[in-house]
N, C-alpha and C positions, 0 to 999 in steps of 0.2 A: 504494500500500500504506500503510495507516494504522498509525502507531506512537503509542502513548500512553505518556508519562512521568508518573508520579504518585507522590506520597508518600501511602501508605495509613495512616499513623499507627498501625501495628501492629494494625489492626482486621480483617485478613482472616480471623483465626481465629473471629470471631463469625458465626454463621449468617446473621443478618439483613443485616449489612454485606456478606458474601460474596454473598448472593443479589442484592442491589441492584447490586453491582459487576458480577456476571455479566450481569444484565439490561442494564446500560449498555454493556458490551462488545458484546453481541449487537446492540443497537440501532444501534451505530455501525460494526459489522463491523470491529472492531479486529483487526489481524493480529499485532502484536507488543506486548507489555506489558513495560516496564521499570519496576520499582517499588522505591521506597525505603521502608524501615521497613514491610515488608509484613505481618509477623506476629511474634508472640512466643510462647514464647521463640525466639530467633533460630536455635537449633540443632535445632528440632523438625522433623518431617517436613512438607514444604510442604503447605498446604491444597489440596484439589482445586478447580480452577476448571473447571467443565463446558465442554467444547468446546475446551479448551486443554491444552497439554503443558508441564510445567515443564522449562525448558531449563537452569537452573543458578542457583546462588547460595544465599542463606540469608535469614533474616528481616531482615537489614540491607539487602541489595541482591539482588533476584531478577528473573528474566526468565521470561516465559511466551510461547509462540507458539501461534497457532491450529493446531489439530491436523492440518490439511491441508498445513501448511508443514513443510519439513525443519527439524529442530532445529539451530540454529546452534552454532558453537563459542563457549563462554563461559569466561572466565577472570577471575581477580581479581589485577590487578597490585598493588593495595594493599587494606587493610581497608576503605577508604572509596570505592573505585572498582571498577567491574566493566566488563570489555571484552567486547563481543559482535561477532562477525564475521557481519554480515548481508549476504551476497552481496558486492558490491563496496564496501560501506560499513562502516566501523568505527564502532560506537556505544560510547561510554564513558558510563555513567551513574554519577553521584556523589551522595554525601550528605556534604557538608562538615561540619566540626566545628560543633556548636551553641553553643559556649561562648566561645571566645577568638578574637580577631582575629588574633593571631600564628599560631595553628594553621591558620586558613583561608588566610592569606597564604602560609604554607609549602606547603599543599596545592595552591594555585593554581600555585606554582612547579613542583611535581612534575607537575602536569597539563601545563604547557608542555613539560617534558621528555618526557612520555609522547606528546604530540602530535608532537613532533619525531621521535620514534622510528618513527612511522608512515610516514615517508619520502614524504609527499605523498599518501598514500591518503586518499580522501574521508572526512570525519570529522564526527560529531555527538557533542557533549558535552552531556548533559542531566541533569536531576535537581534536587535541592534543594541550592542553594548556600549557604543560610543567610546571605545578605547582600543588600544593596540595591546594585545596580550603579551607580546614580546617586543623589544625595541625595534626589530626589523619589520614588524607589522605596521609601523606607522612612520611614513617618510614625508618630509616637507622640503621641497626643492632638492630632492635627492639625498638629504641628510636625515638622520633619526630625529623625529619630531619630539618636542618637549610637551606635547599636549597631554600625554598619559603619565601620571605620577607613579613613583615606585609603590606608594601606599595602595593604589588601585591594583597593581599587578600582584602585590602580596595578598590582597583580599581575594582576588580571583584564584590564586593558587590555593588559598585556604578553602575556598568553595570546592575546587576540584578534589582536593585531598579528603575533606571531611565527608563529602557526598559520594566519593568514589566515581567521579565523572571524568570523561575524556573529552578534550577539545578536539573534535573530530576533523577539523580543517587545519589544525596547527601541527603539521608533521615536523618533528625535530630534524634539523639538518637540511631542511629544504627552504628555498626562498618563499617569502610570503605570497599568497594568492590574494591580491587586494580585491575587496568587494565594494570599495567606494573611492572615487577619484574626482577631484574638483579643483579648479583654479581659484586660488585666493591671492589677491594682490599680484596677479600675473605669475604666480608660482604654483606648481602642481603639488597638491596634497593627496596622498595615497594611504589608505588604511584597510587593514583586515579587521573590521569592526562588527561584521555580521557573523555571528557564531552559532554553533550547535554543540552543546555540551550534553553528552549521553552517558548513561550508566555504563561502567567499564565492562560488565559482562555481556552487554549488547553491542558495544562499539565495533568489535572485530567482524561481526556478521551483518552490519548495516552499511550499505553503500551510501556515501555522502558526497555531494558535488556542489560547487559554486557555479551557478549558471549566469554568465556575464552578458548573454545576448539581450537580457531584459533591460540593460542600461546602456549598451554600446551599439547594438545592431540597428538595422533600418526599422525594425518593429519594436524598438525599445519603448517602454512605458513608465520607467522610473529611473532614479540615479543610483540605486543600490543593486548589487547582484542578489539573486535569489539563492537560498540554500535549500537543496532538494535532498530529502532522505527517503530511502526505500525501506520502510519499516516492516519487520516480520509480524504483521498484525492483520488478521482478517476482520474487516469491519462488520458490525452488525447492520443488517439491511433495514432500510426505512420501512415504516408501515405504508402500504399502498395508498392510503388516503392522503398521506403527506406529500406525495409526488405531484409537483406542479408542471414540470417540464422534463421530459424524458432525456436524460443525458445519453442513453443508449441510441437514441435517434441521431445524435451527432457523432458518436464515437464508434458505433457498431458493436460495442462491448455489452456483455450481459450485466445486469445489476449485481451489486455486491452480494456475496453469499450470506445467508442468515447466520448470525452468530449466537443465536439463543438456544441452540441444541444443547440439551443437558449432557454434561460430561459424566462418565461413569468409570473412573479409573480402576475401581475395584474389580471390574470385569476383565482386567488384564492379569489378575493373579492366577498363577498356575497351580494346578492340583498335583502335588508331588508325593511319591511314595517314600522318599527320603529327603535328606538335606540337599540344598543347592550346592553346586560346585564352589560358589563364593563362600558360603558358610563353612564348608569343609576346609577351604584354604585359610580362613580366619583361625580356626582351631589348630591347624597344622603349623602355621608360620607366624602367627601374630600374638595370640593370647599368652603363650609362654614367655617370649621375650619382653612383652610389655607388662608382665605380672598381673594379668587381668583375672579378676575373680567374679565380678558382677557384669552382666551383659543385658542390654535391652535391644531387642530387634524392633526398630521403629518402622512401622508399615509392614508388619509381619505376615499379612495375608492370612492364610489358614493355619500358620504356625509350625510348619515342618522344620524350619531352621531353629525355632525355640527349643523344640524337642531334641535336636542335635546338640545344641549348646548344653542342655541339661545332662544329656548322656555323656558329654565330655567332662562332666564334673563342675560345670560353671553354675553359679547362681543366676539364672536367666529368666527374664520376663519378655513378654511380647505386647505390642500395642498396634492396633490398626483402627483408623477412624471409621471404617465400615462396620457398623454394629452387627451385621449378619455373620461376620467372621468370629465374633465372640471373644475379642481381645480388648477389653475396655482400657481406658487410660490408667496406668499405674499411679498409685499415690506416692510412691517413693521417688527419690531423685538421687543424684550423686553416683551414678553407675561409672565403673571403670571404662567401659566401652559401650558405645551405641553403634549399631549397624543399621544401615539404610540401603537395602538392596532393591534396585530397579524401581525406585519410587520417583525420582526426579524426572525420568524420561517419559512418564505417563501423565505428567501434569502439563496443562495446556499453555501456561504462560510463565515467564520468568519470575513474576511476583509470587506466584504460588510455590515455585521452587525455593525461593528465599525463605518464605514462611515455613516450609517443611524443614529446612535446615535450621532455622531459628528454633523450631519446636524440638528438634533432635538435640540441639545444643543445650536446651534447658534441662535435659535429663542427665547430662554427663558432668562429672565433677571437674573442678579446675585441675588442669594437668592430665585429665583423661582424654580418651581418643574417640573419634568418630570415623567409621569406615563407610564410604559412599561408593556404591557400584551402580553403573548405568550401562545401558546399551550404547555402543559406540556409533559415531556418525557413519562409519563405513557399513556397519551392520544394518542400520536403519535405511540408508540410501539404497542398499541392495534389496531389502525387504519391501520398500516402497515401490521400487521398479517391478519386482516380481509380482507384487500383489495389486499393482495399479492403484495405490493409495492416493487419496485426494489431498493436495497441499492445504494446510490450515495453520495459521499463525506461523511459527518458526519450525513446524514439523508437519505431521500428517494425521488425518483421520485414518486409523488402522481399520476401523469399522464404524461407518456413520450410523448404521442401525443400532449397534451396541453403545455408541457414544464413547468409543475408546480412541485415545490419542497416543502417538509415539513421536519422540524426537531423539536423535542420536546426540549424546552429550559427551564431550571430551573431558579428560582429566583437568585440562587447563580451564575450561569453562566452569566445571564444578568448583575448582579452587577459587575462581573469581566470585562465584555466587556465595561460597562459604565465608569469604571475608566479610560480606554484608551481614552474616549471622554471627560474627565474632569468632570464627574458627580460622586457623591458619595451618599450613602444611607442617608436618613434623620437621624438627631441626635436622634429624638424620632420616633421609628418605627411607620409608618402609614400604616395600612393594610386595605384591602377592602374585603368584603365578596364575594369572587369569587371562589367557589368550582370548582375543575376540571381543572383549568388553573393556570398558573404561573403569578405572577405579582410582581412588585417592584416599590416603590416610591423613586425617586432620587431628589437630590437638586444640583443646580449649585452654588458652593461656591462663597462667596463674595470675591472680589480681596483683 
């Protein structure tokens, strides 16, 4: 699903600019538009963008969605930030102060607090930041500009670290790709000020591009480049009564797939006569060296691995949120080891995966370990091709009828997700002989 973030320089009220904007949207099949300085006066009725529905905001910050997509919840936590609930992803678009460094630094501090309040929910912060993240991102007459102060850059770096965000267009070691260029007093000012900050566990899999034709080509309609993100998110379809103008008539594409189908991850649980290979590997190679005595199998399904751990002489419990499996939430905490086998890969969004890891981490003692095993990207790619699975979010419907989802997750991705749950890789890498699947051994740091 394509999302475009763009500063429209208050031009959407002009017929020519609006027509060129609409043509660009159709050409790229943009699903969601988050726009800064969209039109003036800011309190006027939003201009009509054919094929799109106005989701909320005003001339300062505004959101439109393609008309076949359900309108998201839009709110304004501050006058310079707008929050959009886009399925499992929170999008915060911003237009930071244009005049003073102190104001921008303060706003970045507020953004860090807003990000923390999301509680680990996957996050995209985008828009016009009116600053150069690195010295080379802001030039005036060919020299580094003094417009951006060190305090702003420090505040931005704090935001990135604290919220675990990646500046997706700021590749280290490469020259800046400027998104704004203008002559001031006959001297060229060039800035990379239009940014897209994305949760680190998403960034590697999300193509992001600065599109300069919107400000430099013959069909330009603004003076800022657009930031285009191809998000791994299947939007929920709009109700038919809400459709006023069929975008499919213009693009030839089918409406968005319905996103309201109930997920039933418990239906992926296997019926085993014995322990899983992963559980057997844990008792053969891990519990002894780590001095494990107590184990919780988090997401244990029908409990065959719990029985194996008990047979191995461990004090073991199981927990599965599906009541039908009969493994209620244990009252105890402080386990030496929590195992989570093939749970993350059946959850349909990254936020649910983080919450599952957060819950697992709540059961392990400080200094204790969490073992996470998932189906690998290679295995799922092959299974999807063999089974003609339908793409959904960042994975596939393995069975639409059953409501089951699968995604291949690498050890690196699991590690990135786990950091959001307060878990880190072991200091001494501990591996298990588990060919064909991904796994990682994590530790809950001592306070």
